[in-house]
N, C-alpha and C positions, 0 to 999 in steps of 0.2 A: 382540597384544602379550602377552608372557609374564607370568604371574601375579606373578612377583617384581618385574618392572618396574612393573606396576600398583601393587603394594604400596609400592614406593619413592616413586612419584609421590604417592600418597595420604599417606604419612607426611611427605614434604617439604611438601606443601600444608598439612597439619594444623599443622605447626610455624610456617609462614610467614604464614598467613591468619587474620585475626580473625573472619571470617565462617564460614559453614557449609561443611563439606567432606563430600560425600555420595557414597559408592561402593557403598552397599548395593543389592541387586537391585531393591527397590521403587522407590527414587529413580531408578535408571537406567531402569526401565520407564516411569515417569511422564514422564521427559524424552525418551523415544524417539519421541514423537509431537508434532506441532503441529496446525494446522488443515488440513494438506495430506493427500494420499493416501499419504504415505510413513510408514514406521516404521523408525528406525535407532537402535539402542541405543548410548548413549555410554559411554565408559570411566568417566566419573564426572561430578560436578557440583560447582561452587563457587558459593556465594551470597555475594558480597562485601559487606562493610559500608562499605568505603572505597575510594578510588582507589588507595591503597597496596596493598590486597588485590588489586586488578585487576592492577597492575604485577607484584606477586609471582607471581601465577598465570601471567602471560605468560612471565616469566623461567623459571619451572620447566617450563612446557610446552616452551619452546624447548630447555631443557637435556635433557629426556627425549624430544624429537622427537614430541610429541603435539599434534595440531591443536586449535584453539580455536573453539568455536561460541558467539558472543554470542547472548543470548536476552532478549527483552522479555516480552511477555505470552504468547507462543507461539500467537498467533492467525493467524500467517502462513499463506498458502495455497500456497506454492511449495516448501516443504521447506527454506527458508533458515535455520530456527531449530533444525535437528536435524543430527546428524552423529556420526561414530564417535570423535571426540576428547573434549575436556573442554568441557562446557556451562558457560557463565558466565551466571547468571541475575541480572539487575539489579533485578528487580521487588520483591523482599522487603524489602531494607534501603536500597538507594540510591534512595529514592523521596520525597525532600524537596524542597519548593519553598524554595529558599535565599533568594530576595529578589524582591520585586516593587516596581518603580519606576513608579508610576502616571503621574507627570509625564512621564517619558521614554517610557512605553509599552513597558516591557520586563519580563521575568521571567527569573531565573536558576534553573535546575532541574537536578536529578539525572535520569539517564536512565530511572529506574523510575517516575517520576511518571505517574499515569494522567490522560488528557486531561480527563475529566469532573471529576476532583478539582481540577485547576488552574482550570478554568473556573468551578467553584462558588466557589472562593476569590476570583476576580477579578471575578465578576459584580456584586457590590455596588459596585465601582468603575466600573461601566459599560463594562467591558472584556471581551474574549474572545481566546482563541487560535483563529484562524479555521479552520484545516483541520479539518473535522468528519466524521471517519470514522464509519461505521456502528457500529463496535465501540468507540465512545468511552468506554463504561463500563469497559473493561478494556485498551484500547490504551495502551501506554506511549509517552512522548514520544521516548525513545531509539529505540524500534522504528519510530516514525513517521518520524524523520529517516533511519534506515537504509533504509526503503522509499520515502522521499519521498512520503509518503501525501498524499491529496487530500481527497475527500469530496464531499458533495452540492452544495456551493456554490463549487466551484473555478472555475465560470464567472466569478464576481466576485472571489474571493479567491486563486485560484491554488493552489499546492502548498505543502507543508511547507518546501521550499527557499526560497520567497518570504517566509517568516516566521522563518527561522533566521539569527541574526546572528553567532553565535560558537559554536564547539564546542571543548571541552577533551578531548583524546584520549590514549589510551595506544597507542603504536605496537608493532609486532611485536618490536622489540628491548627492550621494557619502558620506553622513555623516554616522557616526557610532552611533548605539543606542543599549542599553542593556535592555532587558525585562525579568522580572521574574514572578512568579505566584502571586506576590503581586502588580505588576504594572510596570511602566516605571522607570528604575533605574536612568537614566540621563535626568532629566526633562529640562535641558538647551537646548536640541536639539529641535529646533523649529518645524521641520518636524515631528519628533516623537511625540512631545507634541500635535500637531494638530491632528495627527492620533489617539492618545489615547483619546483625547476629543471627536472625532467623534465616536469612539467605544462606549464610555459611552452614548452619545446621542442616538445612534441607539439602544443600549440595553434598554434604558428607553422608547424611543418612540415606539418601535416595540415589546416590551416584550410580549404582549398578542398574537400578530400574530406569533411570534416565538414559543411560547408555543403551539399554535394551529396547526401550519403547519409543524414543524419539525417532522420527523418520530420518533416513540416511540420504537426504537430498539437500542441496545447498539452499533451496527456497523453502526451508521448514520454519514456519512463523506462527504456528498455532499456540494458544495458551500464553504462558510466560516463557522467556528464553532460558530455561534451566539447562538445556543442552549447551548453550553458549557459556553459561556460568561454569559448567563442568569443564568445558574445553579450555577455559582460561586458567584453570588450576595449575600450579598452586597459587598463582596470583588471584586476587579478588576483584572482579570487574562488574560492579553493579549496573553500569551503563548497558551491559549486555541484556539485563532483565528489564530495565526501564524502557529501552528501545523496544517498540512493539507492544507496549502495555496498554495502548489505546485509551489513555486518560483515566485508567482505573486505579492507578497507584499514586499519582502526583500530577501537578500542573507545572509545565515547563515555562520558565520566565526568561531564561537565557540559555544559550548553548555555544560551546566552542567546537568548531568543525575543522576537520582536516581537509586541506586543499591539495590537489595534485596537478601536475603539468598537463596542459592540453596536448592531445596527440599531434605529432609533427606532420604526419601524412595520413590520409584516409581515402579509401575508395570502396566501391561495392560492386557486387554482382547481383542482379535481380533475376531470379530463376522462375520461369513460368511453367505452370502445371495445368493439366486438364482435369485433375481430381485432387481434392484436399488430402485424401489419404495417401496419394502418391507423394505429395510434398512431405508428409511426415516420414515416409520410408527413407527419404533422402537425408534426414537430419544427421544420423551417425556419420555418414560420409562427409557431410559439410563440416562437422566438428573436427574431423581428422586434419583439416587444413588450418586450424587455429584461428578462427575468425574472432572478431570482437563482439559480434552480434549476429544472431540468426532469428529473424522476425517473420512471422506468418501474417499475411493479409489475405482474406478470402473475398469471394465474389460479392457478398452482401456489402462490404465496405467499398469495393471498387465500383460497384454499380451506383451506390449512394454518392460517391465522388463524381460520377458522370453527371448527375442531375444537380450538383451543388455548384453554383456559379464561381465560388472562390476556388474550389478544388478541381473542377473539370480541366482547366488549362494545365494543371500539374500532372495529369495522367499521361502525358506524352511519352513517358518511358515504357508504357505497356506495348507488348507485341501481341497483336491479334486480341483474343478475348479470353483471358485465362480464368479458370475456376479458382485459382489461388496463385499467389506469388510468395517466394521466400526472398527476403532482403538479407544478403550475406555481406556484412561489412568487415573490412580489414583495416587495422591500424599498423603504422610502421614508423621507423625513424626518419625515412626519407622517401620521396616519391618513387625513386628507382626500385625500391624494395618490393613494391606492391604488384606491379603487372605480372611478374612471373608467378606469384602466388595465386593470383586470380586466374591466370591461364591454366595453371595446374588443376584448380578446382573445376573449371569449365571442361577440361579434358576428362577428368574423372566422372563428372556428371554425364557427359556424352557417352563415355565407355559403358557405364552402367545403366544407360537409358533413363536417366532421371530428368524429367522436364522436357519441354519441347523447344525452349529458347532460354539462353543465358546471356543477359545483356550486361556488359561491363560499363560502369559509369564512373568516370574520373572527374568530371566537371563539378566544382563545388556547388554551383547553382542547381544543376540537375540532381545532385545528391540531396540538396535541401528540399527539392520538390518531392522526392520519394519519401523523405522523413516526414514532411508535412502531411502527406496522405496517410502515412502510418499513424502519426500522433493524433490525427483527427478521427481515428477509427471509432472510438466510443460515441463521440458526438454524431458521426455520420450514421451509424446504425440505429441510433435513437431518434434520428430525425424523420424516420418514415411515418407517414400518416396512418391513422386508424388505431384500433384497440389492440391489434396483434403487434406485439413488440418483442424484440430479443432481450430477455431479462437475465440479470446477473444474480445467480445464486449458487452455481457450481463452477463459476468462472475462474476461481483462484487456486484450483488444485495443482499440485506439482508432483511429478513422478520422475524416475530415472529417464533421461532423454533417450537412452538406448531402448527403452520399452515404450516410448511415447506412442508409436503407431499402434502397438498392441492395446495399450490403455484406451486410446481414442476409439478403436474398433469396438471394444467392449462397451464403452460409454454410449456410442451410437446405438448399440443394441438396446440399452436401457431406455434411451429417449424414443427410439422407434416403437418399442412396445407400448408406449403411451399414445401412439398415433401421430407423433410430431415429426414432420419431415423437413422442416426448415430450421436450420441451426447456424448461428454466426460463429466464426472462428477467427481469432487473431492473437498476436503477441509472441511470447518469448520461447520459441521452440528450442533455443540453445540451452535452456535450463529446465526443459521439461514442463513448461507452463504454457498451456493454450487456453485463452479466455473463451470458454464455450458458453454461448448464450442461446438456449432454446427459445423459439418464438412462441409466445403464449398470449392469452388474453386474461389478465389477472382481474378483470371485472367479472369474469365468469367463474363461479365457485368450482366448477369441474376442473378448470385449468389450475386453480389454486391447489386442488387435491393432486393433480398431476405433478405440479411443482414439488410438493412434499414427497411424493413417491420417488420422483427422479432424484431428489437430493439424498434421500435415504439410500437408494441403490448406489449412487455414486460414492457416498461416504464409505459404504462397504467395499466398493471397488478400490478406492484409494487406500484403504487399510490393507487389502489383499496385495496391492502393488508396493506397499511400504512407503507410500507417499504422504503428502501433507494436504489437508483441505484448504489451508490458508498459507499462501506463499508471499503475498505482498499487500493484499487489501484488508487483512485483519479478519478476526472472528465476528465481532460485533453482535448484533441481534440475529443475523442470518445463519451463523455457523457455530456459535457457542454450544448449541445442543449436541454437536457431534464430538465434542472434546473427549468425553469418557470412552466413546467407541474407538477413537484413534489412539488415545494414550493410556487407557486403562484406569481402574479406580485409584491406584496408589498415586500416580502422577496427578490425576485430577484432584485428589485430596491435597497434594502438595501445592497445586495452583491456588486452592482455597486458603491454604496457610500463608502463602505469599500475600494474597489480598488482605487477609486478616491482620498481618503484621504491619502493612503500610496504612491500611484504612479500616480500622476496627469497627467504625460506625457505618461502614458501607455507604459513604457519602459520595464518592467519586464515580460517576458514570455507571451506576448499577443497572443491571439488565431490566429490572422492574422497580417501581417505587410505590409507596402507599398513597401518593397524591393522585386523586382522580383526574382524568382528562375531561376538561369541561366541554 
């Protein structure tokens, strides 16, 4: 983009937007990265104060032909929060909890509200916003809706889409539209009405293909949520599609969220294993005991916690030196209900020779330590020195939990063929999601080629197992290329038709843009 055009866009934005307009080199460098393996320098950054700022930025980007990249906390792992256009960062100013209705069990929030901050506010009311992502101390709610985030307790609570009742959006023509779980609220908006009609057409026309091709796992989140759209029929729930759309269909300026009661009692069993694959064999048995969460943490994380001054004291729950642990958490209506359930699990594990130690933890402080080590997992494994790092590119696949061990065994064969022996594992065994991170040096072109071959092999494996490549982190730049392999040409074309209906000018978070990277 010529320097004069960049200057004109900056000047127009400065006049029209009450928030921050940043086109300096430092700001552009800061916003060139997120939590992914990519680095893309944007043209500039807008930090809006109001929904009117958002609409003004959209209108000016359309006028100048500049793509828009919506951004929450920038913790995304797929490259969906970076791009060569204008980054719009909602986290600095549009971060207010606008209303909490404890009786109705709802909260109205701006997109930049951080999950932990909302939950801290509503905890005295005995309420919570249930999706509990590991990055809860910095994850914004707008970003969680955009990714359709899940968390450790999705086995009982589901995903963000299951707790989102309404979203107020700015569309790519600068207009405002409100959508809820019953449809489009303001039918006078022509762009929104056309998009809603197109969703209904696609649902009707492609219903059988959607039912046949979408993965039959709870954590299916690739492409647009057409399976959720079909599942809602005969009702029309556009929120099901906007959730998980990764900023490609609209920009969220407000949301109404469903709140639920906090659990009255909770306890856990930490099961210790000498081998990661042994821990996966135990998952079906664990699920028979109706846990609220089953979370895997492997040696890479546990060893990193040992050398981390903040985490090392929290490792006191470990028995000996495990290769992996499973955190099996139970919820109940009272404290007396949980000990028999945990004892039954321990007896079953012992009878079937699963693990070498099962530690029952009832103390709230000790449980908090376990969860802190688990939630610190990504940061811990990325804190290792040197060029060899555990990278996220196949980490979000989901399969039937009953076949998780078989899937992981086959995945390791793919990784081992590339000569890679060190692999990080953690996360949501309860729903068939293990965040697998092969250790590579992406400064070495040969390892970049290995990464591509591994990803291709794993995408074929996921398709064979009827799983999803994207369970909670999104497709972004890293996984969009596998959509047609997983969903087939008909559904992939339907995805394109959804995008065209909402964003005919391809303004919102396109995979590529015509703006050269300076």
